PAVEX-374464 format. One record per atom (N, C-alpha, C): y, x, z; residue in three letters. Coordinates in steps of 0.05 Angstrom, whole numbers, padded with zeros to 5 digits, always signed. Layout:
YXZAla;...
***
This chain:
+00261+00137-00075Met;+00240+00122-00062Met;+00239+00131-00033Met;+00238+00112-00015Arg;+00235+00119+00014Arg;+00207+00131+00018Arg;+00206+00147+00039Thr;+00180+00158+00047Thr;+00173+00149+00075Thr;+00148+00148+00081Tyr;+00138+00141+00108Tyr;+00120+00163+00117Tyr;+00116+00164+00143Arg;+00099+00184+00155Arg;+00070+00180+00144Arg;+00056+00201+00139Val;+00029+00200+00128Val;+00011+00184+00147Val;-00004+00166+00135Asn;-00024+00149+00149Asn;-00011+00130+00169Asn;+00015+00125+00167Ser;+00028+00107+00185Ser;+00024+00078+00178Ser;+00027+00060+00197Pro;+00025+00032+00191Pro;+00045+00023+00169Pro;+00069+00036+00169Glu;+00089+00029+00149Glu;+00080+00038+00121Glu;+00068+00061+00119Ala;+00058+00070+00093Ala;+00036+00052+00083Ala;+00018+00043+00101Met;-00003+00025+00093Met;+00008-00002+00085Met;+00028-00012+00100Ala;+00041-00038+00095Ala;+00054-00037+00067Ala;+00067-00015+00061Arg;+00080-00013+00035Arg;+00059-00016+00012Arg;+00036-00005+00016Ile;+00015-00007-00005Ile;+00005-00036-00007Ile;+00003-00049+00016Val;-00004-00078+00016Val;+00018-00093+00001Val;+00043-00088+00008Ala;+00065-00102-00006Ala;+00065-00096-00036Ala;+00060-00071-00043Leu;+00059-00064-00072Leu;+00037-00080-00086Leu;+00015-00083-00073Ser;-00008-00098-00084Ser;+00001-00127-00089Ser;+00018-00137-00072Met;+00028-00165-00075Met;+00049-00168-00097Met;+00065-00147-00101Leu;+00088-00148-00119Leu;+00083-00137-00147Leu;+00062-00121-00150Val;+00058-00106-00175Val;+00054-00124-00199Val;+00046-00149-00195Asp;+00043-00167-00217Asp;+00068-00182-00224Asp;+00090-00175-00211Gly;+00116-00187-00219Gly;+00127-00206-00198Gly;+00113-00213-00177Gly;+00124-00230-00157Gly;+00103-00236-00136Gly;+00113-00249-00115Leu;+00095-00257-00093Leu;+00082-00284-00101Leu;+00056-00285-00097Asp;+00041-00309-00103Asp;+00031-00320-00077Asp;+00031-00347-00075Lys;+00022-00360-00050Lys;-00007-00352-00043Lys;-00024-00349-00063Ser;-00052-00342-00058Ser;-00054-00314-00046Ser;-00036-00296-00054Glu;-00036-00269-00043Glu;-00026-00269-00014Glu;-00005-00285-00009Leu;+00005-00288+00018Leu;-00017-00300+00036Leu;-00031-00319+00025Asp;-00053-00332+00041Asp;-00074-00311+00049Asp;-00081-00293+00031Val;-00101-00272+00038Val;-00090-00255+00061Val;-00065-00246+00058Val;-00053-00229+00079Val;-00053-00243+00106Val;-00046-00268+00106His;-00044-00283+00132His;-00071-00292+00142His;-00088-00301+00124Arg;-00114-00310+00133Arg;-00130-00289+00148Arg;-00128-00264+00139Tyr;-00142-00243+00151Tyr;-00126-00226+00171Tyr;-00101-00235+00176Gly;-00084-00221+00196Gly;-00079-00192+00189Gly;-00075-00187+00163Ile;-00073-00159+00154Ile;-00049-00145+00167Ile;-00026-00159+00168Val;-00002-00146+00179Val;-00007-00140+00209Val;-00019-00158+00223Glu;-00025-00154+00251Glu;-00046-00131+00254Glu;-00065-00130+00237Arg;-00086-00109+00239Arg;-00075-00082+00232Arg;-00053-00081+00217Leu;-00039-00056+00212Leu;-00022-00047+00236Leu;-00019-00065+00255Gly;-00003-00058+00279Gly;+00027-00063+00275Gly;+00034-00081+00257Leu;+00062-00087+00252Leu;+00068-00117+00258Leu;+00093-00122+00263Ser;+00102-00150+00266Ser;+00109-00161+00239Ser;+00111-00187+00237Glu;+00119-00200+00212Glu;+00147-00190+00204Glu;+00165-00186+00223Asp;+00192-00176+00216Asp;+00191-00148+00205Asp;+00174-00131+00216Gln;+00172-00104+00206Gln;+00161-00104+00177Gln;+00140-00121+00173Phe;+00129-00123+00146Phe;+00149-00134+00126Phe;+00165-00154+00134Glu;+00185-00164+00116Glu;+00205-00143+00108Glu;+00213-00126+00127Lys;+00232-00104+00122Lys;+00220-00085+00102Lys;+00194-00078+00105Ile;+00181-00060+00087Ile;+00179-00072+00059Ile;+00174-00098+00057Val;+00173-00111+00031Val;+00201-00110+00018Val;+00221-00116+00033His;+00248-00115+00023His;+00256-00087+00014His;+00249-00067+00029His;+00255-00039+00022His;+00240-00032-00004His;+00215-00040-00006Leu;+00200-00034-00030Leu;+00213-00047-00055Leu;+00222-00071-00052Cys;+00236-00084-00075Cys;+00261-00069-00083Cys;+00276-00060-00063Glu;+00300-00044-00069Glu;+00292-00018-00083Glu;+00272-00005-00073Asp;+00263+00021-00084Asp;+00252+00017-00113Asp;+00238-00005-00117Met;+00227-00010-00144Met;+00249-00014-00164Met;+00270-00028-00156Leu;+00293-00033-00174Leu;+00307-00007-00180Leu;+00309+00011-00161Gln;+00323+00036-00165Gln;+00307+00057-00180Gln;+00280+00056-00176Cys;+00263+00077-00187Cys;+00247+00069-00211Cys;+00249+00044-00219Ala;+00232+00034-00241Ala;+00240+00046-00268Ala;+00220+00048-00285Asp;+00224+00058-00313Asp;+00243+00040-00328Asp;+00241+00015-00322Gly;+00258-00004-00337Gly;+00246-00032-00335Gly;+00261-00051-00343Ala;+00252-00079-00343Ala;+00244-00087-00372Ala;+00220-00097-00374His;+00210-00106-00400His;+00203-00136-00396His;+00217-00153-00411Tyr;+00212-00182-00409Tyr;+00214-00191-00380Tyr;+00234-00181-00365Gly;+00238-00189-00338Gly;+00220-00176-00318Gly;+00202-00158-00326Gln;+00184-00145-00308Gln;+00194-00117-00303Gln;+00190-00108-00278Ile;+00197-00081-00271Ile;+00172-00064-00272Ile;+00173-00042-00286Glu;+00150-00025-00288Glu;+00154+00001-00273Glu;+00135+00009-00256Met;+00137+00034-00242Met;+00120+00055-00257Met;+00131+00079-00258Ala;+00116+00101-00271Ala;+00094+00109-00252Ala;+00072+00120-00264Asn;+00050+00129-00248Asn;+00057+00149-00226Asn;+00075+00168-00231Pro;+00083+00186-00209Pro;+00095+00172-00185Pro;+00110+00151-00190Ala;+00121+00135-00167Ala;+00099+00121-00152Ala;+00080+00109-00166Ile;+00058+00096-00153Ile;+00041+00117-00138Ile;+00036+00140-00150Asp;+00020+00161-00138Asp;+00034+00171-00112Asp;+00060+00173-00112Ser;+00074+00183-00088Ser;+00070+00163-00065Ser;+00070+00138-00071Ile;+00065+00118-00050Ile;+00037+00120-00040Ile;+00018+00123-00058Leu;-00011+00124-00050Leu;-00017+00150-00035Leu;-00003+00171-00041Glu;-00008+00197-00028Glu;+00000+00198+00001Glu;+00015+00178+00010Glu;+00022+00177+00039Glu;-00002+00169+00056Glu;-00023+00162+00043Ile;-00048+00156+00058Ile;-00067+00179+00052Ile;-00073+00195+00072Gln;-00091+00218+00069Gln;-00118+00214+00081Gln;-00120+00197+00101Asp;-00145+00193+00115Asp;-00165+00178+00097Asp;-00189+00189+00092Pro;-00208+00176+00074Pro;-00216+00148+00082Pro;-00219+00144+00108Gln;-00227+00117+00118Gln;-00204+00097+00113Gln;-00179+00105+00119Leu;-00157+00087+00114Leu;-00154+00081+00084Leu;-00160+00100+00067Arg;-00159+00095+00038Arg;-00179+00074+00031Arg;-00203+00076+00041Lys;-00223+00056+00035Lys;-00215+00028+00045Lys;-00204+00027+00069Gln;-00195+00002+00080Gln;-00173-00011+00063Gln;-00154+00006+00055Leu;-00132-00004+00039Leu;-00142-00013+00011Leu;-00160+00002+00000Leu;-00170-00006-00026Leu;-00184-00034-00025Leu;-00199-00038-00004Arg;-00211-00065+00000Arg;-00190-00087+00003Arg;-00169-00081+00018Ile;-00147-00100+00021Ile;-00133-00105-00006Ile;-00128-00083-00020Met;-00115-00085-00046Met;-00131-00103-00065Met;-00157-00098-00065Leu;-00175-00114-00083Leu;-00175-00143-00075Leu;-00175-00149-00050Ala;-00174-00177-00041Ala;-00148-00190-00049Ala;-00126-00176-00047Ile;-00100-00187-00055Ile;-00098-00191-00085Ile;-00105-00171-00101Val;-00103-00175-00130Val;-00122-00195-00141Val;-00144-00200-00126Asp;-00164-00220-00135Asp;-00156-00248-00125Asp;-00136-00251-00108Ala;-00130-00276-00096Ala;-00124-00299-00115Ala;-00111-00292-00138Asp;-00104-00313-00157Asp;-00124-00315-00180Asp;-00147-00302-00177Asp;-00169-00303-00197Asp;-00161-00292-00224Asp;-00141-00274-00225Arg;-00135-00261-00250Arg;-00124-00233-00244Arg;-00129-00214-00261Leu;-00120-00187-00257Leu;-00098-00181-00278Leu;-00073-00178-00268Ser;-00051-00172-00287Ser;-00053-00142-00294Ser;-00037-00135-00314Asp;-00036-00107-00323Asp;-00026-00089-00300Asp;-00006-00098-00286Gly;+00005-00082-00264Gly;-00015-00079-00242Gly;-00030-00099-00236Glu;-00051-00097-00215Glu;-00073-00078-00224Glu;-00081-00080-00249Ala;-00102-00062-00259Ala;-00092-00033-00258Ala;-00067-00028-00264Val;-00056+00000-00263Val;-00057+00009-00234Val;-00048-00007-00215Leu;-00047+00000-00187Leu;-00075+00007-00177Leu;-00094-00010-00182Ile;-00122-00005-00173Ile;-00133+00021-00186Ile;-00128+00024-00211Asp;-00137+00048-00225Asp;-00124+00073-00213Asp;-00098+00072-00208Arg;-00084+00095-00195Arg;-00096+00101-00168Arg;-00101+00081-00152Ala;-00113+00085-00125Ala;-00140+00098-00127Ala;-00157+00088-00145Leu;-00183+00100-00149Leu;-00181+00129-00157Leu;-00163+00135-00175Gln;-00160+00163-00184Gln;-00147+00181-00162Gln;-00125+00172-00151Cys;-00111+00189-00131Cys;-00128+00193-00106Cys;-00143+00173-00099Trp;-00159+00175-00074Trp;-00188+00184-00080Trp;-00194+00190-00105Thr;-00221+00197-00113Thr;-00242+00179-00101Thr;-00239+00154-00106Leu;-00258+00134-00096Leu;-00270+00119-00119Leu;-00292+00106-00114Asp;-00304+00087-00133Asp;-00310+00061-00118Asp;-00313+00040-00133Leu;-00317+00014-00121Leu;-00343+00012-00105Leu;-00363+00026-00113Val;-00389+00025-00099Val;-00386+00038-00071Val;-00373+00061-00070Ser;-00370+00074-00043Ser;-00353+00057-00025Ser;-00334+00043-00036Val;-00316+00026-00019Val;-00332+00002-00009Val;-00347-00011-00026Ser;-00361-00035-00018Ser;-00384-00030+00001Ser;-00395-00005+00001Asp;-00417+00001+00018Asp;-00409+00012+00045Asp;-00383+00015+00050Thr;-00373+00027+00075Thr;-00365+00005+00094Thr;-00377+00005+00119Pro;-00367-00014+00139Pro;-00339-00005+00148Pro;-00321-00025+00150Leu;-00294-00018+00156Leu;-00284-00035+00180Leu;-00266-00023+00196Pro;-00255-00038+00218Pro;-00238-00062+00209Pro;-00225-00060+00186Leu;-00209-00082+00175Leu;-00227-00099+00157Leu;-00249-00109+00168Asp;-00269-00123+00152Asp;-00257-00149+00142Asp;-00254-00152+00116Leu;-00243-00176+00104Leu;-00263-00199+00103Leu;-00288-00194+00112Asn;-00307-00215+00113Asn;-00304-00232+00138Asn;-00288-00223+00156Thr;-00285-00239+00181Thr;-00255-00243+00186Thr;-00249-00264+00200Glu;-00222-00270+00208Glu;-00217-00255+00234Glu;-00192-00250+00241Pro;-00186-00238+00267Pro;-00198-00254+00290Pro;-00209-00241+00310Glu;-00224-00254+00331Glu;-00207-00275+00346Glu;-00182-00270+00350His;-00166-00288+00367His;-00157-00313+00351His;-00162-00315+00325His;-00154-00338+00310His;-00178-00357+00309His;-00175-00381+00320His;-00197-00399+00321His;-00194-00422+00300His;-00171-00422+00286Thr;-00168-00443+00267Thr;-00167-00431+00239Thr;-00173-00446+00219Gln;-00172-00437+00192Gln;-00143-00434+00184Gln;-00135-00411+00173Arg;-00107-00405+00167Arg;-00102-00406+00137Arg;-00120-00416+00122Arg;-00117-00415+00093Arg;-00091-00427+00083Arg;-00082-00450+00094Asp;-00058-00463+00084Asp;-00033-00457+00101Asp;-00035-00439+00120Tyr;-00014-00433+00138Tyr;+00007-00415+00125Tyr;+00032-00423+00124Val;+00054-00406+00116Val;+00076-00412+00135Val;+00084-00391+00150Ser;+00105-00395+00170Ser;+00132-00399+00156Ser;+00152-00411+00170Pro;+00178-00414+00158Pro;+00190-00387+00149Pro;+00185-00366+00164Lys;+00196-00340+00157Lys;+00185-00331+00130Lys;+00159-00336+00124Gln;+00148-00328+00099Gln;+00160-00344+00076Gln;+00164-00369+00080Val;+00176-00385+00059Val;+00204-00375+00054Val;+00218-00368+00075Asn;+00245-00357+00073Asn;+00245-00332+00056Asn;+00226-00314+00059Ile;+00225-00290+00042Ile;+00223-00298+00013Ile;+00206-00317+00007Leu;+00202-00325-00021Leu;+00228-00337-00032Leu;+00242-00353-00016Glu;+00266-00366-00026Glu;+00290-00348-00028Glu;+00292-00328-00011Thr;+00316-00312-00010Thr;+00313-00285-00025Thr;+00290-00274-00027His;+00287-00247-00038His;+00273-00246-00065His;+00258-00266-00072Tyr;+00242-00265-00096Tyr;+00247-00288-00114Tyr;
***
């Protein structure tokens, strides 16, 4: 499994990507959440950088997974924990957990993989949902990025469609 510098944008982006992939694939509603709130941009990364991190995560998951069951790749808790441990800053952990919750809730259902990921994050980061919801965060998912004046709900760039068609 690749490693990233602690608290780096890349480490945070990998957790965002894991939140999107842990249920077995990329869902349009999850992509919509990421783009509607400008999460990649707020992490300080370009779309190309994020795509590369998603691609690397997929490669790592295939190499490090416990095995495939019914076409699903399952990651062991230690592998998930090692990804989560790259975020040490308590405020970043809270921000990421809120982002993760928004992503896994995007399709209005919680898969087993998503439940495991959220549970691991709560345990590894010693957080609870109440403390996360009561904390004001710079990456406030209640607002859209200031420079976006149009609703982005249905926006999917050609590059994002390309990822779905070529990698997943």
